[in-house]
PDBQT receptor file of N, H, CA, C and O in Angstrom, charges set to zero:
ATOM      1  N   MET A   1       0.853  -1.169   0.000  1.00  0.00    +0.000 N 
ATOM      2  CA  MET A   1       0.000   0.000   0.000  1.00  0.00    +0.000 C 
ATOM      3  C   MET A   1       0.904   1.240   0.000  1.00  0.00    +0.000 C 
ATOM      4  O   MET A   1       1.864   1.313   0.767  1.00  0.00    +0.000 OA
ATOM      5  N   SER A   2       0.593   2.204  -0.859  1.00  0.00    +0.000 N 
ATOM      6  H   SER A   2      -0.187   2.144  -1.482  1.00  0.00    +0.000 HD
ATOM      7  CA  SER A   2       1.423   3.405  -0.954  1.00  0.00    +0.000 C 
ATOM      8  C   SER A   2       1.186   4.331   0.240  1.00  0.00    +0.000 C 
ATOM      9  O   SER A   2       0.208   4.187   0.974  1.00  0.00    +0.000 OA
ATOM     10  N   THR A   3       2.092   5.272   0.413  1.00  0.00    +0.000 N 
ATOM     11  H   THR A   3       2.886   5.389  -0.184  1.00  0.00    +0.000 HD
ATOM     12  CA  THR A   3       1.988   6.215   1.520  1.00  0.00    +0.000 C 
ATOM     13  C   THR A   3       0.726   7.062   1.406  1.00  0.00    +0.000 C 
ATOM     14  O   THR A   3       0.048   7.300   2.406  1.00  0.00    +0.000 OA
ATOM     15  N   ASN A   4       0.404   7.519   0.194  1.00  0.00    +0.000 N 
ATOM     16  H   ASN A   4       0.955   7.325  -0.618  1.00  0.00    +0.000 HD
ATOM     17  CA  ASN A   4      -0.801   8.335   0.019  1.00  0.00    +0.000 C 
ATOM     18  C   ASN A   4      -2.059   7.544   0.348  1.00  0.00    +0.000 C 
ATOM     19  O   ASN A   4      -3.014   8.102   0.888  1.00  0.00    +0.000 OA
ATOM     20  N   THR A   5      -2.074   6.265   0.033  1.00  0.00    +0.000 N 
ATOM     21  H   THR A   5      -1.299   5.812  -0.405  1.00  0.00    +0.000 HD
ATOM     22  CA  THR A   5      -3.232   5.425   0.350  1.00  0.00    +0.000 C 
ATOM     23  C   THR A   5      -3.379   5.273   1.859  1.00  0.00    +0.000 C 
ATOM     24  O   THR A   5      -4.491   5.317   2.386  1.00  0.00    +0.000 OA
ATOM     25  N   LYS A   6      -2.275   5.097   2.544  1.00  0.00    +0.000 N 
ATOM     26  H   LYS A   6      -1.372   5.061   2.116  1.00  0.00    +0.000 HD
ATOM     27  CA  LYS A   6      -2.316   4.979   4.002  1.00  0.00    +0.000 C 
ATOM     28  C   LYS A   6      -2.847   6.261   4.641  1.00  0.00    +0.000 C 
ATOM     29  O   LYS A   6      -3.637   6.211   5.585  1.00  0.00    +0.000 OA
ATOM     30  N   ILE A   7      -2.410   7.403   4.124  1.00  0.00    +0.000 N 
ATOM     31  H   ILE A   7      -1.769   7.443   3.358  1.00  0.00    +0.000 HD
ATOM     32  CA  ILE A   7      -2.883   8.680   4.647  1.00  0.00    +0.000 C 
ATOM     33  C   ILE A   7      -4.378   8.843   4.403  1.00  0.00    +0.000 C 
ATOM     34  O   ILE A   7      -5.106   9.311   5.278  1.00  0.00    +0.000 OA
ATOM     35  N   ALA A   8      -4.835   8.456   3.213  1.00  0.00    +0.000 N 
ATOM     36  H   ALA A   8      -4.244   8.076   2.502  1.00  0.00    +0.000 HD
ATOM     37  CA  ALA A   8      -6.259   8.573   2.884  1.00  0.00    +0.000 C 
ATOM     38  C   ALA A   8      -7.098   7.670   3.786  1.00  0.00    +0.000 C 
ATOM     39  O   ALA A   8      -8.146   8.091   4.276  1.00  0.00    +0.000 OA
ATOM     40  N   VAL A   9      -6.656   6.449   4.010  1.00  0.00    +0.000 N 
ATOM     41  H   VAL A   9      -5.805   6.106   3.612  1.00  0.00    +0.000 HD
ATOM     42  CA  VAL A   9      -7.394   5.520   4.868  1.00  0.00    +0.000 C 
ATOM     43  C   VAL A   9      -7.437   6.049   6.298  1.00  0.00    +0.000 C 
ATOM     44  O   VAL A   9      -8.471   5.964   6.961  1.00  0.00    +0.000 OA
ATOM     45  N   GLY A  10      -6.327   6.591   6.774  1.00  0.00    +0.000 N 
ATOM     46  H   GLY A  10      -5.487   6.661   6.235  1.00  0.00    +0.000 HD
ATOM     47  CA  GLY A  10      -6.298   7.170   8.112  1.00  0.00    +0.000 C 
ATOM     48  C   GLY A  10      -7.224   8.370   8.234  1.00  0.00    +0.000 C 
ATOM     49  O   GLY A  10      -7.890   8.544   9.255  1.00  0.00    +0.000 OA
ATOM     50  N   GLY A  11      -7.268   9.197   7.196  1.00  0.00    +0.000 N 
ATOM     51  H   GLY A  11      -6.727   9.056   6.367  1.00  0.00    +0.000 HD
ATOM     52  CA  GLY A  11      -8.162  10.346   7.207  1.00  0.00    +0.000 C 
ATOM     53  C   GLY A  11      -9.619   9.952   7.258  1.00  0.00    +0.000 C 
ATOM     54  O   GLY A  11     -10.412  10.567   7.971  1.00  0.00    +0.000 OA
ATOM     55  N   VAL A  12      -9.973   8.930   6.504  1.00  0.00    +0.000 N 
ATOM     56  H   VAL A  12      -9.329   8.430   5.925  1.00  0.00    +0.000 HD
ATOM     57  CA  VAL A  12     -11.360   8.443   6.516  1.00  0.00    +0.000 C 
ATOM     58  C   VAL A  12     -11.705   7.883   7.892  1.00  0.00    +0.000 C 
ATOM     59  O   VAL A  12     -12.799   8.121   8.404  1.00  0.00    +0.000 OA
ATOM     60  N   ALA A  13     -10.782   7.143   8.485  1.00  0.00    +0.000 N 
ATOM     61  H   ALA A  13      -9.894   6.950   8.069  1.00  0.00    +0.000 HD
ATOM     62  CA  ALA A  13     -11.027   6.571   9.812  1.00  0.00    +0.000 C 
ATOM     63  C   ALA A  13     -11.225   7.670  10.857  1.00  0.00    +0.000 C 
ATOM     64  O   ALA A  13     -12.137   7.593  11.681  1.00  0.00    +0.000 OA
ATOM     65  N   VAL A  14     -10.374   8.684  10.820  1.00  0.00    +0.000 N 
ATOM     66  H   VAL A  14      -9.633   8.746  10.151  1.00  0.00    +0.000 HD
ATOM     67  CA  VAL A  14     -10.508   9.794  11.770  1.00  0.00    +0.000 C 
ATOM     68  C   VAL A  14     -11.823  10.530  11.535  1.00  0.00    +0.000 C 
ATOM     69  O   VAL A  14     -12.500  10.901  12.493  1.00  0.00    +0.000 OA
ATOM     70  N   GLY A  15     -12.191  10.744  10.279  1.00  0.00    +0.000 N 
ATOM     71  H   GLY A  15     -11.641  10.442   9.501  1.00  0.00    +0.000 HD
ATOM     72  CA  GLY A  15     -13.451  11.408   9.972  1.00  0.00    +0.000 C 
ATOM     73  C   GLY A  15     -14.654  10.650  10.505  1.00  0.00    +0.000 C 
ATOM     74  O   GLY A  15     -15.580  11.249  11.052  1.00  0.00    +0.000 OA
ATOM     75  N   LEU A  16     -14.642   9.338  10.347  1.00  0.00    +0.000 N 
ATOM     76  H   LEU A  16     -13.890   8.851   9.904  1.00  0.00    +0.000 HD
ATOM     77  CA  LEU A  16     -15.751   8.525  10.863  1.00  0.00    +0.000 C 
ATOM     78  C   LEU A  16     -15.818   8.568  12.386  1.00  0.00    +0.000 C 
ATOM     79  O   LEU A  16     -16.906   8.635  12.959  1.00  0.00    +0.000 OA
ATOM     80  N   LEU A  17     -14.660   8.531  13.042  1.00  0.00    +0.000 N 
ATOM     81  H   LEU A  17     -13.777   8.477  12.576  1.00  0.00    +0.000 HD
ATOM     82  CA  LEU A  17     -14.651   8.625  14.501  1.00  0.00    +0.000 C 
ATOM     83  C   LEU A  17     -15.168   9.981  14.971  1.00  0.00    +0.000 C 
ATOM     84  O   LEU A  17     -15.890  10.067  15.964  1.00  0.00    +0.000 OA
ATOM     85  N   LEU A  18     -14.795  11.037  14.254  1.00  0.00    +0.000 N 
ATOM     86  H   LEU A  18     -14.209  10.967  13.447  1.00  0.00    +0.000 HD
ATOM     87  CA  LEU A  18     -15.295  12.366  14.624  1.00  0.00    +0.000 C 
ATOM     88  C   LEU A  18     -16.809  12.435  14.478  1.00  0.00    +0.000 C 
ATOM     89  O   LEU A  18     -17.488  13.032  15.313  1.00  0.00    +0.000 OA
ATOM     90  N   LEU A  19     -17.335  11.832  13.431  1.00  0.00    +0.000 N 
ATOM     91  H   LEU A  19     -16.784  11.347  12.753  1.00  0.00    +0.000 HD
ATOM     92  CA  LEU A  19     -18.788  11.855  13.234  1.00  0.00    +0.000 C 
ATOM     93  C   LEU A  19     -19.527  11.102  14.334  1.00  0.00    +0.000 C 
ATOM     94  O   LEU A  19     -20.655  11.452  14.685  1.00  0.00    +0.000 OA
ATOM     95  N   ILE A  20     -18.890  10.073  14.873  1.00  0.00    +0.000 N 
ATOM     96  H   ILE A  20     -17.975   9.789  14.588  1.00  0.00    +0.000 HD
ATOM     97  CA  ILE A  20     -19.519   9.290  15.946  1.00  0.00    +0.000 C 
ATOM     98  C   ILE A  20     -19.487  10.067  17.264  1.00  0.00    +0.000 C 
ATOM     99  O   ILE A  20     -20.479  10.096  17.993  1.00  0.00    +0.000 OA
ATOM    100  N   TRP A  21     -18.343  10.698  17.569  1.00  0.00    +0.000 N 
ATOM    101  H   TRP A  21     -17.538  10.675  16.977  1.00  0.00    +0.000 HD
ATOM    102  CA  TRP A  21     -18.160  11.329  18.869  1.00  0.00    +0.000 C 
ATOM    103  C   TRP A  21     -18.642  12.761  18.954  1.00  0.00    +0.000 C 
ATOM    104  O   TRP A  21     -18.972  13.232  20.042  1.00  0.00    +0.000 OA
ATOM    105  N   LEU A  22     -18.693  13.463  17.839  1.00  0.00    +0.000 N 
ATOM    106  H   LEU A  22     -18.424  13.080  16.955  1.00  0.00    +0.000 HD
ATOM    107  CA  LEU A  22     -19.054  14.878  17.859  1.00  0.00    +0.000 C 
ATOM    108  C   LEU A  22     -20.329  15.107  17.059  1.00  0.00    +0.000 C 
ATOM    109  O   LEU A  22     -20.707  14.269  16.240  1.00  0.00    +0.000 OA
ATOM    110  N   PRO A  23     -20.986  16.222  17.287  1.00  0.00    +0.000 N 
ATOM    111  CA  PRO A  23     -22.117  16.572  16.422  1.00  0.00    +0.000 C 
ATOM    112  C   PRO A  23     -21.609  16.777  14.993  1.00  0.00    +0.000 C 
ATOM    113  O   PRO A  23     -20.437  17.085  14.781  1.00  0.00    +0.000 OA
ATOM    114  N   TRP A  24     -22.495  16.605  14.028  1.00  0.00    +0.000 N 
ATOM    115  H   TRP A  24     -23.448  16.355  14.201  1.00  0.00    +0.000 HD
ATOM    116  CA  TRP A  24     -22.065  16.651  12.627  1.00  0.00    +0.000 C 
ATOM    117  C   TRP A  24     -21.434  17.983  12.261  1.00  0.00    +0.000 C 
ATOM    118  O   TRP A  24     -20.495  18.011  11.466  1.00  0.00    +0.000 OA
ATOM    119  N   TRP A  25     -21.926  19.097  12.820  1.00  0.00    +0.000 N 
ATOM    120  H   TRP A  25     -22.690  19.074  13.465  1.00  0.00    +0.000 HD
ATOM    121  CA  TRP A  25     -21.383  20.407  12.457  1.00  0.00    +0.000 C 
ATOM    122  C   TRP A  25     -19.971  20.591  12.988  1.00  0.00    +0.000 C 
ATOM    123  O   TRP A  25     -19.149  21.236  12.336  1.00  0.00    +0.000 OA
ATOM    124  N   ALA A  26     -19.672  20.037  14.157  1.00  0.00    +0.000 N 
ATOM    125  H   ALA A  26     -20.339  19.513  14.686  1.00  0.00    +0.000 HD
ATOM    126  CA  ALA A  26     -18.322  20.143  14.717  1.00  0.00    +0.000 C 
ATOM    127  C   ALA A  26     -17.340  19.294  13.905  1.00  0.00    +0.000 C 
ATOM    128  O   ALA A  26     -16.212  19.716  13.653  1.00  0.00    +0.000 OA
ATOM    129  N   ALA A  27     -17.770  18.102  13.499  1.00  0.00    +0.000 N 
ATOM    130  H   ALA A  27     -18.687  17.759  13.703  1.00  0.00    +0.000 HD
ATOM    131  CA  ALA A  27     -16.910  17.251  12.681  1.00  0.00    +0.000 C 
ATOM    132  C   ALA A  27     -16.641  17.908  11.334  1.00  0.00    +0.000 C 
ATOM    133  O   ALA A  27     -15.517  17.866  10.835  1.00  0.00    +0.000 OA
ATOM    134  N   LEU A  28     -17.664  18.512  10.746  1.00  0.00    +0.000 N 
ATOM    135  H   LEU A  28     -18.577  18.546  11.151  1.00  0.00    +0.000 HD
ATOM    136  CA  LEU A  28     -17.493  19.194   9.464  1.00  0.00    +0.000 C 
ATOM    137  C   LEU A  28     -16.542  20.375   9.609  1.00  0.00    +0.000 C 
ATOM    138  O   LEU A  28     -15.711  20.615   8.733  1.00  0.00    +0.000 OA
ATOM    139  N   LEU A  29     -16.659  21.107  10.701  1.00  0.00    +0.000 N 
ATOM    140  H   LEU A  29     -17.335  20.912  11.412  1.00  0.00    +0.000 HD
ATOM    141  CA  LEU A  29     -15.782  22.242  10.946  1.00  0.00    +0.000 C 
ATOM    142  C   LEU A  29     -14.323  21.793  11.044  1.00  0.00    +0.000 C 
ATOM    143  O   LEU A  29     -13.436  22.465  10.517  1.00  0.00    +0.000 OA
ATOM    144  N   ILE A  30     -14.070  20.687  11.699  1.00  0.00    +0.000 N 
ATOM    145  H   ILE A  30     -14.791  20.141  12.127  1.00  0.00    +0.000 HD
ATOM    146  CA  ILE A  30     -12.707  20.172  11.835  1.00  0.00    +0.000 C 
ATOM    147  C   ILE A  30     -12.193  19.666  10.496  1.00  0.00    +0.000 C 
ATOM    148  O   ILE A  30     -11.061  19.962  10.112  1.00  0.00    +0.000 OA
ATOM    149  N   VAL A  31     -13.026  18.897   9.778  1.00  0.00    +0.000 N 
ATOM    150  H   VAL A  31     -13.945  18.657  10.091  1.00  0.00    +0.000 HD
ATOM    151  CA  VAL A  31     -12.601  18.309   8.505  1.00  0.00    +0.000 C 
ATOM    152  C   VAL A  31     -12.280  19.400   7.481  1.00  0.00    +0.000 C 
ATOM    153  O   VAL A  31     -11.338  19.254   6.703  1.00  0.00    +0.000 OA
ATOM    154  N   LEU A  32     -13.046  20.480   7.473  1.00  0.00    +0.000 N 
ATOM    155  H   LEU A  32     -13.811  20.598   8.106  1.00  0.00    +0.000 HD
ATOM    156  CA  LEU A  32     -12.777  21.570   6.527  1.00  0.00    +0.000 C 
ATOM    157  C   LEU A  32     -11.788  22.593   7.071  1.00  0.00    +0.000 C 
ATOM    158  O   LEU A  32     -11.051  23.210   6.302  1.00  0.00    +0.000 OA
ATOM    159  N   GLY A  33     -11.764  22.775   8.371  1.00  0.00    +0.000 N 
ATOM    160  H   GLY A  33     -12.362  22.274   8.996  1.00  0.00    +0.000 HD
ATOM    161  CA  GLY A  33     -10.936  23.812   8.969  1.00  0.00    +0.000 C 
ATOM    162  C   GLY A  33      -9.453  23.490   9.016  1.00  0.00    +0.000 C 
ATOM    163  O   GLY A  33      -8.624  24.381   8.829  1.00  0.00    +0.000 OA
ATOM    164  N   VAL A  34      -9.105  22.243   9.261  1.00  0.00    +0.000 N 
ATOM    165  H   VAL A  34      -9.778  21.520   9.413  1.00  0.00    +0.000 HD
ATOM    166  CA  VAL A  34      -7.687  21.886   9.378  1.00  0.00    +0.000 C 
ATOM    167  C   VAL A  34      -6.946  22.084   8.054  1.00  0.00    +0.000 C 
ATOM    168  O   VAL A  34      -5.896  22.727   8.053  1.00  0.00    +0.000 OA
ATOM    169  N   PRO A  35      -7.449  21.557   6.915  1.00  0.00    +0.000 N 
ATOM    170  CA  PRO A  35      -6.732  21.819   5.653  1.00  0.00    +0.000 C 
ATOM    171  C   PRO A  35      -6.707  23.305   5.285  1.00  0.00    +0.000 C 
ATOM    172  O   PRO A  35      -5.719  23.786   4.729  1.00  0.00    +0.000 OA
ATOM    173  N   THR A  36      -7.779  24.030   5.589  1.00  0.00    +0.000 N 
ATOM    174  H   THR A  36      -8.581  23.639   6.041  1.00  0.00    +0.000 HD
ATOM    175  CA  THR A  36      -7.810  25.462   5.292  1.00  0.00    +0.000 C 
ATOM    176  C   THR A  36      -6.765  26.192   6.119  1.00  0.00    +0.000 C 
ATOM    177  O   THR A  36      -6.051  27.049   5.598  1.00  0.00    +0.000 OA
ATOM    178  N   ALA A  37      -6.670  25.870   7.379  1.00  0.00    +0.000 N 
ATOM    179  H   ALA A  37      -7.250  25.174   7.802  1.00  0.00    +0.000 HD
ATOM    180  CA  ALA A  37      -5.670  26.509   8.240  1.00  0.00    +0.000 C 
ATOM    181  C   ALA A  37      -4.252  26.166   7.761  1.00  0.00    +0.000 C 
ATOM    182  O   ALA A  37      -3.369  27.024   7.772  1.00  0.00    +0.000 OA
ATOM    183  N   ALA A  38      -4.037  24.928   7.346  1.00  0.00    +0.000 N 
ATOM    184  H   ALA A  38      -4.754  24.231   7.337  1.00  0.00    +0.000 HD
ATOM    185  CA  ALA A  38      -2.717  24.533   6.842  1.00  0.00    +0.000 C 
ATOM    186  C   ALA A  38      -2.375  25.308   5.575  1.00  0.00    +0.000 C 
ATOM    187  O   ALA A  38      -1.234  25.739   5.407  1.00  0.00    +0.000 OA
ATOM    188  N   TYR A  39      -3.341  25.491   4.683  1.00  0.00    +0.000 N 
ATOM    189  H   TYR A  39      -4.268  25.141   4.819  1.00  0.00    +0.000 HD
ATOM    190  CA  TYR A  39      -3.103  26.243   3.448  1.00  0.00    +0.000 C 
ATOM    191  C   TYR A  39      -2.780  27.703   3.758  1.00  0.00    +0.000 C 
ATOM    192  O   TYR A  39      -1.900  28.292   3.130  1.00  0.00    +0.000 OA
ATOM    193  N   LEU A  40      -3.480  28.280   4.712  1.00  0.00    +0.000 N 
ATOM    194  H   LEU A  40      -4.194  27.801   5.223  1.00  0.00    +0.000 HD
ATOM    195  CA  LEU A  40      -3.264  29.683   5.045  1.00  0.00    +0.000 C 
ATOM    196  C   LEU A  40      -1.919  29.925   5.731  1.00  0.00    +0.000 C 
ATOM    197  O   LEU A  40      -1.434  31.056   5.739  1.00  0.00    +0.000 OA
ATOM    198  N   THR A  41      -1.310  28.888   6.305  1.00  0.00    +0.000 N 
ATOM    199  H   THR A  41      -1.705  27.969   6.298  1.00  0.00    +0.000 HD
ATOM    200  CA  THR A  41      -0.002  29.058   6.935  1.00  0.00    +0.000 C 
ATOM    201  C   THR A  41       1.127  29.064   5.914  1.00  0.00    +0.000 C 
ATOM    202  O   THR A  41       2.254  29.424   6.256  1.00  0.00    +0.000 OA
ATOM    203  N   LEU A  42       0.858  28.676   4.670  1.00  0.00    +0.000 N 
ATOM    204  H   LEU A  42      -0.057  28.384   4.392  1.00  0.00    +0.000 HD
ATOM    205  CA  LEU A  42       1.890  28.693   3.633  1.00  0.00    +0.000 C 
ATOM    206  C   LEU A  42       2.175  30.128   3.209  1.00  0.00    +0.000 C 
ATOM    207  O   LEU A  42       1.289  30.983   3.231  1.00  0.00    +0.000 OA
ATOM    208  N   ASP A  43       3.426  30.380   2.823  1.00  0.00    +0.000 N 
ATOM    209  H   ASP A  43       4.145  29.686   2.806  1.00  0.00    +0.000 HD
ATOM    210  CA  ASP A  43       3.727  31.709   2.302  1.00  0.00    +0.000 C 
ATOM    211  C   ASP A  43       3.303  31.758   0.823  1.00  0.00    +0.000 C 
ATOM    212  O   ASP A  43       3.058  30.711   0.224  1.00  0.00    +0.000 OA
ATOM    213  N   PRO A  44       3.214  32.951   0.233  1.00  0.00    +0.000 N 
ATOM    214  CA  PRO A  44       2.676  33.082  -1.129  1.00  0.00    +0.000 C 
ATOM    215  C   PRO A  44       3.392  32.234  -2.183  1.00  0.00    +0.000 C 
ATOM    216  O   PRO A  44       2.744  31.710  -3.088  1.00  0.00    +0.000 OA
ATOM    217  N   SER A  45       4.702  32.091  -2.083  1.00  0.00    +0.000 N 
ATOM    218  H   SER A  45       5.229  32.517  -1.348  1.00  0.00    +0.000 HD
ATOM    219  CA  SER A  45       5.405  31.286  -3.088  1.00  0.00    +0.000 C 
ATOM    220  C   SER A  45       5.026  29.804  -2.970  1.00  0.00    +0.000 C 
ATOM    221  O   SER A  45       4.914  29.114  -3.983  1.00  0.00    +0.000 OA
ATOM    222  N   GLN A  46       4.830  29.312  -1.743  1.00  0.00    +0.000 N 
ATOM    223  H   GLN A  46       4.921  29.873  -0.920  1.00  0.00    +0.000 HD
ATOM    224  CA  GLN A  46       4.426  27.922  -1.554  1.00  0.00    +0.000 C 
ATOM    225  C   GLN A  46       3.001  27.700  -2.054  1.00  0.00    +0.000 C 
ATOM    226  O   GLN A  46       2.704  26.653  -2.629  1.00  0.00    +0.000 OA
ATOM    227  N   ARG A  47       2.117  28.676  -1.839  1.00  0.00    +0.000 N 
ATOM    228  H   ARG A  47       2.358  29.527  -1.372  1.00  0.00    +0.000 HD
ATOM    229  CA  ARG A  47       0.748  28.556  -2.346  1.00  0.00    +0.000 C 
ATOM    230  C   ARG A  47       0.735  28.508  -3.863  1.00  0.00    +0.000 C 
ATOM    231  O   ARG A  47      -0.010  27.729  -4.456  1.00  0.00    +0.000 OA
ATOM    232  N   ARG A  48       1.561  29.342  -4.497  1.00  0.00    +0.000 N 
ATOM    233  H   ARG A  48       2.167  29.975  -4.015  1.00  0.00    +0.000 HD
ATOM    234  CA  ARG A  48       1.641  29.366  -5.959  1.00  0.00    +0.000 C 
ATOM    235  C   ARG A  48       2.133  28.020  -6.488  1.00  0.00    +0.000 C 
ATOM    236  O   ARG A  48       1.579  27.489  -7.451  1.00  0.00    +0.000 OA
ATOM    237  N   ARG A  49       3.170  27.470  -5.862  1.00  0.00    +0.000 N 
ATOM    238  H   ARG A  49       3.620  27.901  -5.080  1.00  0.00    +0.000 HD
ATOM    239  CA  ARG A  49       3.679  26.155  -6.286  1.00  0.00    +0.000 C 
ATOM    240  C   ARG A  49       2.615  25.076  -6.128  1.00  0.00    +0.000 C 
ATOM    241  O   ARG A  49       2.483  24.204  -6.987  1.00  0.00    +0.000 OA
ATOM    242  N   LEU A  50       1.858  25.129  -5.037  1.00  0.00    +0.000 N 
ATOM    243  H   LEU A  50       1.966  25.837  -4.339  1.00  0.00    +0.000 HD
ATOM    244  CA  LEU A  50       0.808  24.140  -4.794  1.00  0.00    +0.000 C 
ATOM    245  C   LEU A  50      -0.302  24.251  -5.832  1.00  0.00    +0.000 C 
ATOM    246  O   LEU A  50      -0.775  23.231  -6.332  1.00  0.00    +0.000 OA
ATOM    247  N   ARG A  51      -0.729  25.477  -6.168  1.00  0.00    +0.000 N 
ATOM    248  H   ARG A  51      -0.344  26.306  -5.762  1.00  0.00    +0.000 HD
ATOM    249  CA  ARG A  51      -1.753  25.670  -7.190  1.00  0.00    +0.000 C 
ATOM    250  C   ARG A  51      -1.272  25.194  -8.556  1.00  0.00    +0.000 C 
ATOM    251  O   ARG A  51      -2.017  24.540  -9.286  1.00  0.00    +0.000 OA
ATOM    252  N   ASN A  52      -0.017  25.524  -8.905  1.00  0.00    +0.000 N 
ATOM    253  H   ASN A  52       0.588  26.055  -8.312  1.00  0.00    +0.000 HD
ATOM    254  CA  ASN A  52       0.515  25.100 -10.196  1.00  0.00    +0.000 C 
ATOM    255  C   ASN A  52       0.633  23.588 -10.283  1.00  0.00    +0.000 C 
ATOM    256  O   ASN A  52       0.373  23.005 -11.335  1.00  0.00    +0.000 OA
ATOM    257  N   ARG A  53       1.015  22.959  -9.208  1.00  0.00    +0.000 N 
ATOM    258  H   ARG A  53       1.226  23.433  -8.353  1.00  0.00    +0.000 HD
ATOM    259  CA  ARG A  53       1.138  21.507  -9.205  1.00  0.00    +0.000 C 
ATOM    260  C   ARG A  53      -0.232  20.849  -9.388  1.00  0.00    +0.000 C 
ATOM    261  O   ARG A  53      -0.363  19.865 -10.117  1.00  0.00    +0.000 OA
ATOM    262  N   GLY A  54      -1.245  21.398  -8.723  1.00  0.00    +0.000 N 
ATOM    263  H   GLY A  54      -1.139  22.197  -8.131  1.00  0.00    +0.000 HD
ATOM    264  CA  GLY A  54      -2.596  20.845  -8.857  1.00  0.00    +0.000 C 
ATOM    265  C   GLY A  54      -3.120  20.970 -10.274  1.00  0.00    +0.000 C 
ATOM    266  O   GLY A  54      -3.763  20.050 -10.778  1.00  0.00    +0.000 OA
ATOM    267  N   ARG A  55      -2.854  22.095 -10.925  1.00  0.00    +0.000 N 
ATOM    268  H   ARG A  55      -2.331  22.842 -10.515  1.00  0.00    +0.000 HD
ATOM    269  CA  ARG A  55      -3.309  22.289 -12.305  1.00  0.00    +0.000 C 
ATOM    270  C   ARG A  55      -2.580  21.338 -13.249  1.00  0.00    +0.000 C 
ATOM    271  O   ARG A  55      -3.180  20.787 -14.172  1.00  0.00    +0.000 OA
ATOM    272  N   ARG A  56      -1.281  21.148 -13.014  1.00  0.00    +0.000 N 
ATOM    273  H   ARG A  56      -0.793  21.595 -12.264  1.00  0.00    +0.000 HD
ATOM    274  CA  ARG A  56      -0.491  20.274 -13.872  1.00  0.00    +0.000 C 
ATOM    275  C   ARG A  56      -1.012  18.832 -13.788  1.00  0.00    +0.000 C 
ATOM    276  O   ARG A  56      -1.061  18.130 -14.798  1.00  0.00    +0.000 OA
ATOM    277  N   GLU A  57      -1.397  18.397 -12.591  1.00  0.00    +0.000 N 
ATOM    278  H   GLU A  57      -1.357  18.967 -11.771  1.00  0.00    +0.000 HD
ATOM    279  CA  GLU A  57      -1.893  17.039 -12.419  1.00  0.00    +0.000 C 
ATOM    280  C   GLU A  57      -3.259  16.857 -13.080  1.00  0.00    +0.000 C 
ATOM    281  O   GLU A  57      -3.630  15.736 -13.428  1.00  0.00    +0.000 OA
ATOM    282  N   LEU A  58      -4.006  17.940 -13.255  1.00  0.00    +0.000 N 
ATOM    283  H   LEU A  58      -3.705  18.850 -12.971  1.00  0.00    +0.000 HD
ATOM    284  CA  LEU A  58      -5.292  17.857 -13.928  1.00  0.00    +0.000 C 
ATOM    285  C   LEU A  58      -5.141  17.872 -15.443  1.00  0.00    +0.000 C 
ATOM    286  O   LEU A  58      -6.126  17.708 -16.164  1.00  0.00    +0.000 OA
ATOM    287  N   GLY A  59      -3.923  18.067 -15.932  1.00  0.00    +0.000 N 
ATOM    288  H   GLY A  59      -3.123  18.200 -15.346  1.00  0.00    +0.000 HD
ATOM    289  CA  GLY A  59      -3.681  18.038 -17.359  1.00  0.00    +0.000 C 
ATOM    290  C   GLY A  59      -3.882  19.370 -18.052  1.00  0.00    +0.000 C 
ATOM    291  O   GLY A  59      -4.111  19.395 -19.261  1.00  0.00    +0.000 OA
ATOM    292  N   ARG A  60      -3.803  20.489 -17.326  1.00  0.00    +0.000 N 
ATOM    293  H   ARG A  60      -3.617  20.469 -16.343  1.00  0.00    +0.000 HD
ATOM    294  CA  ARG A  60      -3.955  21.814 -17.929  1.00  0.00    +0.000 C 
ATOM    295  C   ARG A  60      -2.624  22.393 -18.315  1.00  0.00    +0.000 C 
ATOM    296  O   ARG A  60      -2.563  23.506 -18.838  1.00  0.00    +0.000 OA
TER     297      ARG A  60
């Protein structure tokens, strides 16, 4: 199993546990808030590289 697959499986497991233990709105806030906060901590050059990489992988 690749590293990205392991991370995805772990993320799904954590998401399901959050849905069981917390109200749905709190779990949604965590699931959406953590990646958003991580993106906002990047400096502008890192954000640009991340956007360009995402577009390249989509075939643009």
